[in-house]
C-alpha positions as CSV (number, residue, x, y, z in Angstrom):
1,M,0.0,0.0,0.0
2,N,1.2,3.5,-0.8
3,D,1.4,6.3,1.7
4,K,-1.7,8.2,0.6
5,K,-4.3,8.9,3.2
6,V,-7.2,6.4,3.2
7,T,-10.5,8.2,2.9
8,G,-14.1,7.1,3.0
9,F,-14.3,7.0,-0.7
10,D,-11.6,4.3,-0.8
11,Y,-14.0,2.1,1.2
12,L,-17.1,3.3,-0.6
13,W,-15.7,2.2,-3.9
14,L,-15.0,-1.3,-2.6
15,S,-18.6,-1.4,-1.4
16,M,-19.8,-0.3,-4.8
17,Y,-17.6,-2.9,-6.5
18,A,-19.5,-5.5,-4.5
19,V,-22.8,-4.0,-5.6
20,A,-21.7,-4.0,-9.2
21,G,-21.0,-7.8,-8.8
22,F,-24.7,-8.4,-8.3
23,F,-25.5,-7.0,-11.7
24,F,-23.4,-9.8,-13.3
25,E,-26.4,-12.0,-13.0
26,L,-28.5,-9.5,-15.0
27,L,-25.8,-9.6,-17.7
28,L,-25.9,-13.4,-17.7
29,V,-29.7,-13.4,-18.0
30,F,-29.3,-11.0,-21.0
31,I,-26.8,-13.4,-22.6
32,E,-29.0,-16.4,-22.0
33,Q,-32.0,-14.6,-23.5
34,A,-29.9,-13.7,-26.6
35,I,-29.2,-17.4,-27.2
36,G,-32.8,-18.4,-26.6
37,I,-32.9,-19.4,-22.9
38,D,-35.7,-18.1,-20.8
39,I,-34.5,-18.3,-17.3
40,N,-38.0,-18.2,-15.9
41,N,-39.0,-21.2,-18.0
42,S,-35.6,-23.0,-18.0
43,T,-34.9,-26.7,-17.5
44,S,-33.2,-28.0,-14.4
45,S,-29.9,-28.3,-16.2
46,Q,-30.1,-24.7,-17.5
47,M,-31.0,-23.4,-14.1
48,S,-28.1,-25.3,-12.5
49,I,-25.6,-24.0,-15.0
50,H,-26.9,-20.5,-14.5
51,W,-26.4,-20.8,-10.8
52,V,-22.9,-22.4,-11.0
53,I,-21.7,-19.7,-13.4
54,T,-23.1,-17.0,-11.1
55,I,-21.5,-18.6,-8.0
56,I,-18.1,-18.8,-9.6
57,V,-18.1,-15.2,-10.8
58,W,-19.5,-13.8,-7.5
59,V,-17.0,-15.6,-5.4
60,L,-14.1,-14.4,-7.7
61,I,-15.4,-10.9,-7.5
62,G,-15.6,-11.1,-3.7
63,V,-12.1,-12.4,-3.3
64,I,-10.7,-9.8,-5.6
65,I,-12.5,-7.0,-3.7
66,T,-11.1,-8.3,-0.3
67,K,-7.6,-8.4,-1.7
68,L,-7.9,-5.0,-3.3
69,G,-9.3,-3.7,0.0
70,K,-6.4,-4.9,2.0
71,K,-3.9,-3.6,-0.6
72,T,-5.5,-0.1,-0.9
73,T,-6.6,0.5,2.7
74,N,-4.6,-2.0,4.8
75,F,-8.0,-3.2,6.2
76,D,-8.2,-7.0,6.4
77,I,-11.8,-8.0,6.9
78,W,-10.8,-11.4,8.2
79,E,-8.9,-10.0,11.2
80,N,-10.7,-10.8,14.5
81,P,-11.3,-7.8,16.7
82,N,-11.5,-10.1,19.7
83,N,-14.5,-8.3,21.1
84,K,-16.7,-10.7,23.0
85,V,-20.4,-10.6,22.0
86,K,-22.5,-9.7,25.0
87,L,-25.7,-11.4,26.1
88,W,-27.9,-8.5,25.0
89,Q,-26.3,-8.6,21.6
90,I,-27.0,-12.3,21.3
91,V,-30.7,-11.6,22.2
92,A,-30.8,-8.8,19.6
93,I,-29.5,-11.2,16.9
94,I,-32.1,-13.8,17.8
95,L,-34.7,-11.0,17.6
96,C,-33.4,-10.2,14.1
97,F,-33.9,-13.9,13.1
98,I,-37.4,-13.9,14.5
99,I,-38.3,-10.7,12.6
100,N,-36.7,-11.9,9.4
101,I,-38.4,-15.3,9.5
102,A,-41.8,-13.8,10.4
103,V,-41.7,-11.2,7.5
104,K,-40.6,-13.9,5.0
105,Y,-43.3,-16.3,6.3
106,I,-45.9,-13.7,5.5
107,D,-44.4,-12.9,2.1
108,W,-44.1,-16.5,1.1
109,N,-47.2,-17.8,2.8
110,G,-45.1,-20.3,4.6
111,F,-41.5,-21.1,5.5
112,K,-39.2,-20.0,2.6
113,V,-36.8,-22.9,2.9
114,I,-39.5,-25.6,3.0
115,Q,-41.3,-24.1,0.0
116,E,-38.1,-23.8,-2.0
117,F,-37.2,-27.4,-1.2
118,Q,-40.6,-28.6,-2.2
119,S,-40.7,-26.6,-5.5
120,R,-37.1,-27.2,-6.5
121,G,-36.3,-30.7,-5.5
122,T,-33.1,-31.9,-3.8
123,L,-30.5,-31.2,-6.5
124,L,-31.8,-27.7,-7.5
125,F,-32.3,-26.8,-3.8
126,I,-28.6,-27.6,-3.1
127,F,-27.5,-25.5,-6.1
128,Q,-29.8,-22.6,-5.1
129,Y,-28.5,-22.5,-1.6
130,M,-24.9,-22.5,-2.7
131,Y,-25.9,-19.6,-4.9
132,Y,-27.3,-17.9,-1.8
133,I,-24.0,-18.4,0.1
134,A,-22.2,-16.7,-2.8
135,E,-24.7,-13.8,-2.8
136,G,-24.3,-13.6,1.0
137,F,-20.6,-13.1,0.4
138,L,-21.2,-10.0,-1.7
139,I,-23.9,-8.7,0.6
140,S,-21.6,-8.8,3.5
141,L,-18.9,-7.0,1.6
142,V,-21.3,-4.2,0.7
143,I,-22.0,-3.8,4.4
144,V,-18.5,-4.0,5.7
145,Y,-16.9,-1.5,3.3
146,G,-20.0,0.8,3.3
147,Q,-19.9,0.9,7.1
148,K,-16.2,1.8,7.1
149,A,-16.8,4.6,4.6
150,C,-19.6,6.2,6.5
151,E,-17.9,5.9,9.9
152,I,-15.0,7.9,8.5
153,W,-17.3,10.6,7.2
154,F,-19.8,10.9,10.0
155,K,-17.7,10.0,13.0
156,K,-20.4,7.7,14.5
157,D,-20.1,4.0,14.8
158,N,-23.5,2.9,16.2
159,I,-25.6,3.4,13.0
160,P,-25.8,0.5,10.4
161,Y,-24.6,2.6,7.5
162,G,-23.5,-0.4,5.6
163,G,-26.9,-2.0,5.9
164,I,-28.5,1.2,4.7
165,I,-26.2,1.3,1.6
166,L,-27.0,-2.4,1.0
167,G,-30.7,-1.8,1.4
168,L,-30.8,1.1,-1.1
169,T,-28.6,-0.5,-3.7
170,W,-29.8,-4.1,-3.3
171,G,-33.4,-3.0,-3.1
172,I,-33.1,-1.2,-6.4
173,G,-31.4,-4.2,-7.9
174,H,-34.3,-6.5,-6.9
175,I,-36.8,-4.1,-8.4
176,L,-34.9,-4.3,-11.7
177,S,-34.4,-8.0,-11.6
178,K,-37.7,-9.1,-10.1
179,G,-39.9,-6.3,-11.5
180,S,-41.5,-5.9,-8.1
181,I,-41.5,-2.8,-5.8
182,T,-42.6,-5.0,-2.9
183,V,-39.7,-7.3,-3.3
184,G,-37.4,-4.2,-3.5
185,L,-38.8,-2.7,-0.3
186,L,-38.5,-6.0,1.6
187,S,-34.9,-6.3,0.3
188,T,-34.2,-2.8,1.6
189,I,-35.5,-3.6,5.1
190,A,-33.5,-6.8,5.1
191,G,-30.4,-4.9,4.1
192,V,-30.7,-2.6,7.1
193,L,-31.3,-5.7,9.4
194,F,-28.2,-7.4,8.0
195,G,-26.2,-4.2,8.7
196,A,-27.4,-4.1,12.3
197,V,-26.2,-7.7,12.7
198,Y,-22.7,-6.7,11.6
199,L,-22.6,-4.1,14.4
200,L,-24.1,-6.6,16.9
201,V,-21.2,-9.0,16.4
202,N,-18.8,-6.1,17.0
203,R,-17.7,-5.9,13.3
204,D,-16.2,-9.4,13.5
205,Y,-16.5,-10.5,9.9
206,K,-15.9,-14.2,10.7
207,K,-19.1,-14.1,12.8
208,A,-21.0,-11.7,10.6
209,F,-20.6,-13.5,7.3
210,P,-22.3,-16.8,8.3
211,I,-25.0,-15.0,10.4
212,I,-25.9,-12.6,7.6
213,T,-25.9,-15.4,5.1
214,L,-28.1,-17.6,7.3
215,L,-30.5,-14.7,7.8
216,F,-30.6,-14.2,4.0
217,M,-31.3,-17.8,3.3
218,L,-34.0,-18.4,6.0
């Protein structure tokens, strides 16, 4: 890393790179449509290939972003801050799970995981949830770097800035990809919730990544 002063924009760009990663899937869908594949009426093989390609690209993008982040800012997201999570924080995280599951239960008219397993079948269900893990990776990166950027600018560390940034960008992305304002609004709320979880685990990415991803999947 050079000697230049690290600013909020250095972190914000990293967050936006992760946001841009989401739009790869839109590009992939466009390519698939160009060759005559309708992803909404695809075969199991076509859907599996779509997910595998997306997973590989998203993971590569995420890894590149983390390495670029360490090189340009000297911030290693994998470093453990060694801050013990307190009982009230654990209770708050459990509450986040309850809220998340309740909202999705209403939206899906049942438990999301069960409905997806029943509709997809075992093989597609496995591929889909691998896809969710890769998406959770990018989601968490938007939060982490967005949080760092805003903390530098606003000098406050108790607001889930990263979740707000995720909610706004991810929500818009879902409106574009799903064609539904309702889905976009729910994604925005979920983004803020995920950002709150990152703060509740004291910015420990090793804890935040699996918890955020699990919240996203359930």
